[in-house]
N, C-alpha and C positions, 0 to 999 in steps of 0.2 A: 328586762323589757316586758316580758309577759306579766311579771308581778306588778309592774307599774300600770299595766293595762293600756299601753300605747306603743306605737312604733318608734322610730328614731326621733330624736329631739328636733323639732322644727327649726330652732335657731341654728343647730349644727348643720342641718341640711341646707339652710339658706347661706350659711357661711361657706360651705363647700361649693355651692353653685357660684357664689361671688368669686371665690378664689379660682375656680376653673375658668370663668370668663376672663379674669385678669391675665391668667396664663395664656389663653388663646390670643387675647389682644396684644400682649407683649411679644409673643412669637410672631404674630403678623407684622409687627413693627420690625422685628429683626430680619424677617425674610425680605424686606424692602431694600433696594439698592439706592434709594433716594428718589426714584421716579416710579410711578405706577402704583404706589401704595398710598391710599388716601390719608391714613393715620400719620405716616412719615412726612408727607407733604404738608399736612396741617402743622406739624411740629416746626418745619422749616419756616412756614409763614409766620408762626408765632415768634420764632427767633428774629425774623426780619422786623416785625412790628415792635418788639422790645428794643431792637437796635435803633429804630427810628426815634422812639420815645427817649431813649437814653442819650442820643446824640443831639437832641433838639436844642438844648441850651448852648452847646458848643457851636452849632451851626449859626445860631443867632449872633453869638459873639463874633464869629468869623465874618458874617455879613456886615456887622457894624464896623469892624476893623477895616474891611475892604472899602466900605463907604467913606470912612475917614481918610484913607489913603487916596481915594479917587478925587477928593475935594481939592487936591493940589493942582489938578488939571481940568476939572469940570465944575460947572456951576453947582452950588449945593442943592438947588431945587430939583435939578435933574437926578442928582444922586439920591435925594430923598424919595423920588418916585421909584427908582430901581430898588432901594431898600424895602419900600413898602410892598412891592410886588414879590420880592423874595420872601418877605415875612408872611405874606398870604400863602405862598406855596408851601412854606414850612408848616404853617398852621393846618393847611389841607392834608399834608402828609401825616401830621400828628393826629388829626381827627380820624383819618382812615385807620391808623394803627390802633387807636383806642376802640373804635367800633369793632374792629376784628377781634381784639382781645375780649370784648364783652359778648361776642357772639358765641352761643353754645356750640360745642364741637360738632354735634350731629347736624346742625343747621349750616355749617360752613360749606360753601361751594368753592372748591379749590381753584378751579379754572377761572371763575369770575373774579375771585379775589386776586389771583395772580395777574390778571389783566388790569385790574384797578391799580395795583401797586406799580405795574410797569408804566401805566399811563401817568400816574402821579410822579414817578421818577423822571419820565420824559419831560413833563411840565416843569418840574423843579430844575432839571438840567438846563432847559431852555431859559428859565429865568436867571439862573446863574450866568449863562453864556451871554446874556444881554449886556454884560459889562462892556463888551466890545463896542456896542452902539455908542456908549458914552465917550470912549477913548479912540474910536476908529479914525477920526479926523485929526487927532493930535499927532504931529510928527515928532514929538519929543522922544528920543531913544529911551529915556527913563520910563515914560508912560508905557511904551511898547513892552519893555522888560517887565514892568509891573503887571500888565495884563496877562502876559504869558505865565508869569509866576502864579497869578491868581487862578487862571484856568487849570494849570497842572495841580495846584493845591485842591481845587474843587473836585477835580477828577479823582485824586487820591481819597478824599473824603467819601465820594460817591461809591468808589470801589469797595471801601471798607464797610460802609453802612448798609449797602445793598447786596453784599456777598451771598446771603442766604437765598436770594432769588435771582438766578442768573439773568432772567429776562429783564428785571429791573436794572441790573448793572449795564446791560447793553443799551437799554432805553435811556438811562441817565447819562452815559458817556457819549452817545451819538451827537447830541447838540453841542457838547463841548468840543468834540472832534471837528465838527463843522465850523465852530467858532474859531478854532485854531487855524484851520486851513484858510478860512476867510480873512483872518487877521494877518496871516503871513504872506498871502498871495501878492499884494501890491508891492512888497519890498523885494528888492533884488540884491545880489551880492553874496559873497562867501559867508559872511556873518549870518545872513538870513537863512542860507542853506543849512548852516550848522545848527541854528536854533530850530529849524523845521525838523531836522533829523532827530535832534534831542527831544523835541516835543512828541514826535511820533513814537520814538522809543519809549518815552515815559508812559504814554497812553497804552502801548502794548504791554509794558511791564505791569501797569495797573490792572489790565484785563487778566494777566496771568496771576497776579496777586489775588484778584477776586476769585478766580477758579481755585486757587490753593485754599483760600479761606472757606470756600464752599465745601471742599473736600474735608477740611478740618471740622466743619460743622457736622458733616455726615458722620465722621468718625466719633465725634463727641456724642451725638445722638445715639449711635450704635452702642457705645460703651455705657451710656446712661440707661439704655433699654435693657442691655444685658444685666446690669446691676439690678434693675427693677424686676427682671425675670427671676434672677437669683433670689431676691427678697421674697417674691411671690411664691416661688417653689419652696423656700424655707418655711413660709407661713403655711403652705399646703401640707408640707411634711409634718409640721408641728400639729396641725389640725388632725391629720391622720394618726399621729402618735397619741394625741389626746383621746381620739375616738377609740383607738385600739386599747389604750390603758383603761378607759372607762368600761369597755366590754370585758377586758380581762378581770377587772375588779368585780364586775357583776357576775362573771362566770365563777370567779373564786368564791364570792359570797354564796352563790347558788350551790356550789360544790360543798362548801362548809356546812350550809344548812341541810343539804341532802344527806351528807355523811352523818351529821349529828342526829337527824331524824331517823335515818335508816339504821343507824347503830342501835338506837333504842328499840325500833320496831323489829329488828332482826334478832337482837339478843334476848328479848322477852320470850318469843316462842322457842328460841333455841334452848333456853334454860329449861323450859318445860319438856322439850324433846329429850334433852340430856338426862334430866331427872327421872322421868318416867321410863325411858329406855334402860337406865341403870337399874331401876327397880325390877323391870321385866328380865333383864339379863341376870340379875342376882337371885331371881325367883324368891323375893322376900315374902310373898304371900302364897307361896306354894309352888310345887313343880308344875311345869307346863304339860298339858295333856298331849301336845304334839311337840317332840324334841326340836323340830325345826324352828319353832317360835323363839327359842332361846338364841339360836344362831342369828335369826333375823333381828332380834332386839340388839344383839351385839353389833351387827352391821349398822343399825340405825344410830347407836351411840357413837361409834367410831366416825361415821359420816358427819354427825352433828359436831363432834370435836374438831374435825377437819374444817368444817364451815366456820366455826367460831375462830379458829386460828387464822383462817383467811381474812375474816372481817378485822381481826385485831391487827394483822399485818398491813392491810390497806389503810386503816386509820393511822397507824404509826408512820407509814410512809407519807401520807397526806400531811400530817403534822410536821414532819421533818422538812418536806419540800416547801411548805408554807411558812416555815420558820416559827411555828407555834409550839414546837416541842421544848418544853421547859426542863432544863437539866437541874437536877437536885444534887449538886456536887458536894462531896464530902471527902474525907481522907479514906482512901480505899487501897487495899493490898491487891495488886494485880495477880500475883501468883496464887493467892488464896481464891480469887474468883475463878481463875482458870482451873484450879484443882477441883472445885465444886462442880463446874460444868463437865469436866472430864469424867468425874464420878457418876454424874447423872446419865451420861451417854455410854458408859462403859458396858452395860448389859447389851445395848443395841449393837455395839461394835463386836462384842463377844459372840453374839448370835450370828454375825456375818463373818466370823473367824478373822477379824481385823485386829491387828496389834497396834495399840496406842502407846507411844513413848513420850516421856516428858523430859525436857532439858531446861532447867530453870537455874539461872545464876543466883548465887547466894547473896544474902544481905541486901536485897532490893528494898529501897524505902517505899513508903506509901505515896500514891499519887492523888491529885485532886480531880475527882471525876464522879460521874453518876454511876453508882454501883449497878442499878437496874439496867442501864444502857450497856455497861460493860458485859454483863451476863448475856444480854440479848446478842451482842456482837459475837461473843465466844460461842454461844450455842448455835447461832446461825452458821458460823464457819465450820464448826465440828459436824453439825448435821449434814451440811453440804459435802464435806469430805467423806463421811461414812456412806452417804447415799451413792456416791460415784466411785468409791474404791471397791474393786472386785474382791471376792473372798480370798483370803490368804495374803492380802496386801497389808500395808502399814501406814500409820499416821504419826507424824512427829510434831510435837508441840514444843515451841521454844519461847522463853520469856527472858529478856535481858536488857542490857544497856545499848542505846544507840550511840553513834559517833558524836552526836551533839549534846549528849548528856541526858536524853530522855529515855523512855522505856518502850520496848516493842513486844508485840505478840505475833509469832509466826506459826502458821499451821501448814504442814507439807504432807501431801499424800501421794500414793503410787497409782493413781487412776489413769485412764487412757489418755488424758490430755484434752486441751481446748485449742482449736485453731486460733491463730492470732487475730484473724478478721472477725471472729465471733465474740471476742472479749468486750468490745463496746456494746454489743447487743445484750450480753449477759448482765452488764452493769446498768442497763436501762430498765425501767419499770416493766414488769411482766415479760421480760426478755428471757428466752430459753434457748440453749444451744442445740445443735443438731443431735448430739449424743443423748440429751434428755428426751428429745422428741422421738428419736429412733427407739430408745429403750422404754418409752412411755413411763418415765419416772414421774412420780407424783411431785407436784410443786407448783407454786404460783409465779415464780420468777421475781419475787419481791425480796428474797433473803439478802442477796448481795447488795442491791440498791439501798436497803435499810442499813446494812452494815456501813456502807460508804457514807451515807448521810450522817449517821451517829458519830462515826470517827471524825468527820469534818466539823461537826458541831463542837467536838472537844478540842478542836484546833490541831488534830493529827492528820496523817495521810494514810490512804488505803492503796495498796499496790497488789495487783494480781498478775502473776507470771505463770506461764504454762509451756509445756513441751508436748508435742503430739506423739512422738515415737513411744512405743510401749515400754522400751527399755529405760526411759527416763521418767522421773516422778511427774505426776499429772500437773500439779499446780503448787504454787507457793503463795499464800495470802499473808500479807504483813500489815500490821496496824501499828502505827507509832504515835506516841503521846509525849509531848514535851514535858520535861520534869517540872 
């Protein structure tokens, strides 16, 4: 980001703000129980409007069918007037529903629209109920039964289409209830009582049905909004993941450039330090006038070598962790590599009075590996074992077959041991155990992580086992490579 000369990407920031707003909006919907939340109530009014528009054609066909049936007892001109009024009411409902759907959500006044829909439902119910005006004077039992059937059918349609707005349900069913009571009052007898009870029960059932449909609408909206919240959160998580990946890529690129640059910038002066300090240490141009200068030059040379080794280890570990370490695999004899490394470190072990023993199985075939990486693995493990093995101890090196047909390298020493809880720390970059810190042993904490990374690059496994008691060997490091 510094290299680009700007802060975070404006498009990313805008996307994150948009996702955060959507999350807040969806959670506000979910906290609603159907009342008291404007967003939730708007959704219910939207469902109501869509229901009115969807049922418009069916209601028109129902009005025409009722009109056709009424012509059996009423003059057609009166029926035509009733059908026209009902059609005007349906058109008014349809127009209100379209206007609501076209109104932007921020401009919707929930209370006013709810009153409008309740009023239009009452008007529509009144127009439907006017059917009794046509057939009220007709004493034909068939006409009476037809009117009762029509009123109950209209009540069922009203309960289903207006269920999303309870106020509209009650407003639409009230005129029908009044019409039923008015129509049934003049008639006496057991049959009339039965029909009245049936009509009342049917209207009560339609009210209960409308409430159930309202609850179902609430549940449907809740599930839909939970799904929307889940989708928004997934998008937000993906955006966060993309941002984190972008930053990680930029950090990795910056690290790679830094290491490449600093490697050159550090090695160039280090080569000069090592070269001139070696000249001073060897007194190639004559003896020093002050003997201490020779000792100082030797310290400078050893410090420069240590710093160069540290730089090389950091670069190796960085390449391994980034997956940029290119293996140059070839046919290699593992016992031969181990023998060379043991010979290189034999003098150091002898100076510390440490005995190194080799146990190598005979007739081991060559393996396909990077010889330089194998040498680095073996040298790091042997150096670590020599460093922490006390004088008079021993180191055992084993090379042989694994149970699966591969080959293994095992290095075992008699050091003081590593606590089990410190093993993950030791295997992490720059991790050092309490023993190394207590004894102030030199080291960067990169040797074992490099070993682990190189072994895994070869498709092998690295295992570190240790026992703390002094009577038991300190550790056993085992590297396996499939044949």
